[in-house]
N, C-alpha and C positions, 0 to 999 in steps of 0.2 A: 357057383350053381346057384346061393339063394339072392347073389346081386341080380344073375341073368334073371329070376323070373319077377326082381322086384324093377328092373328097367322095362320087361316084357310088360308087365301090364300100369306102368304107367305110361309105356307109349300106346296101348289098348285104352287107354282113359284118354290121351290128347286124340285118340284119331274116334272113338265115341263121340268127345264135345266138338270137334270138326263137323264129324255128321250129322247132329242132332243141328248145329249152327248154319250150315247148309241148307236144311229141310225148313228150320224158319223162313232162311231168305229167301229160300226157292217158293213158297206158298203167299207170304207175302207180295212177289215180286209181279202174282198173276194175279191179285185184287184189283178192287176197284168200283169208286164210290162217287158220286154226282153231288154236289152240294149249290143250291139254289139259295139265290137271295131274296130278301122279302121285297115283294110287287114286281112288278117286269123286269129279265134281264137285258142288261144294257151291253150284254156283248157275252161270247163264250170263252175259256179258258181250256187247257190241257196241262196240267202237270204232270207229266211222266219220269217218274223215278225207281232206282233200284235202291230196293230197302237195306242193303248188304247183312253184312254177320250182325251187324245192332239194333239195326233199323232208323239210324240216327236221320237218313236224306228223307224217309218216310215222313216222320217227325217235323222236320223244316217245309217238307212239301203241306203239310196240314196246317200248318202253320199260315206260309205264304197263303193258301185256299183261304182260310178267316180272313183274313185282309181285302181279297178279291170280293170276296162276298159282299164283304162291307163297304166297299163297291161300286157292288149292284153287278157282278158280274155270275155267272153258272161257271163253276168251276168242275168238271172233271178230272179227280186223282184217280190215275192207274199207273199201275206196277207196270212194270219194261216186258212182261210176258204176257200183259191181258191182253181180250182183243180191242179194247177200246185206247191203247196207247197205238194203235198200229195206223189210224188213219187222222193226220191232224187236219183236214180240211172241212170249212165249216166252225173254224175255231178263231180267236182275232188274236190270241195268243198262244204260245208256246212254250212253257216252261221244263229245262229239264236235267233230272241231278243225279250225283253218283258219290258212291264216297271213294275214296284213291285208295289204288289197290297198286304196288309198282308202280307207283306216279302217271297212271294211268288212269280213266273210266273203266269201270266192271267192263268185262267180255259183252254181257246183256246186253248196258248202254251201247257201247260200241257196236256193236251190231245192230241194234234199235236204228244209229244212225247211220252206219252205211247202207241202210233198206229204204231209208224215210223217204218217200218223193216229196218233194217241195209242192205246199199247199197253197203258193199264191201268196198273197198280201196277208203278211202274219206278225208280227212282236215277238220276237224269239228273246230268252231269257235261260243260262244257264249255271250253276252251281253246284259245289264238290263239298266235298267234309275232307279234307289233307291229313296227312301226319304228317308231314314236314313242310316248311315255308319254301324247299323247290319242288313240291309234290302238287305243279300248276294243272290237273287236269280239267280243271274248266278250262283252262286254255286250247286244250285237244279237242274238248269237245265243240267247242266256241269257233276253233276251225273248220271243222269236220260239216257243222251247219253252213256257215260263207259258203264255204265250197261246194255247198246244193244251192247258193243264190239264196241263203236264207236269212237276212241281216239279222246279227246277236245283237239287240241293246245293252245285256248289263250281262257280264261274266265275273262270278265271283265263286273265291274259295274262303269257304268259314271256318276256323279253328286249326290247332294241331294235334287233331283224333279223329280219326275214324270210329271212333266207339262211342259217337252220340252227339245230335245235334246241342249246341248252347242252347242252357237255358235264357239267355238273353233274346228275347222273341221282337225287340228294335232292329236287330240286324236283319231279319226276315222281313219287317214293318220297312226297310230304309230298299231292299232289294225290289217291294212292288214299286214302291213310290218312282223309284227311278225307272221302273221298264215302264209305266203309266207314265211318266212325264214326258 
């Protein structure tokens, strides 16, 4: 009897943690923010991300936005569920980021890419935070965009953990440098 109570408590705690993590991820995926450069903007960039459970892809998106701002771009950071994410027309750059769950991008990112309308002439890049070397969800995202006639200039998988963006910001600066080259 006593072991059953202990197992029940453990399962309850796990469920509570999962619900809390889902709620945090869900609320972060509907947020958006505009970051403006000093002076006149030389272009506009849309960075769409699913923060996942850890928020790592949002952190990476923020680093990329800072680099784009430094290059003179006005940047819209948009959670995948935000209204601002739905229309990439009017942007010069589209970046899509997702954590990797089950060797794939998250469901919200997959749905976003499936429903995305080709905005015409746009430079695109994708990035993923991955758990293992064989989990290349960035390639899945790149293929989905290319199937919509949106060429992907940069496709990168970062790290061996979905639990956070690396503190090595230079890797995100390299992503932006490749995208703008």
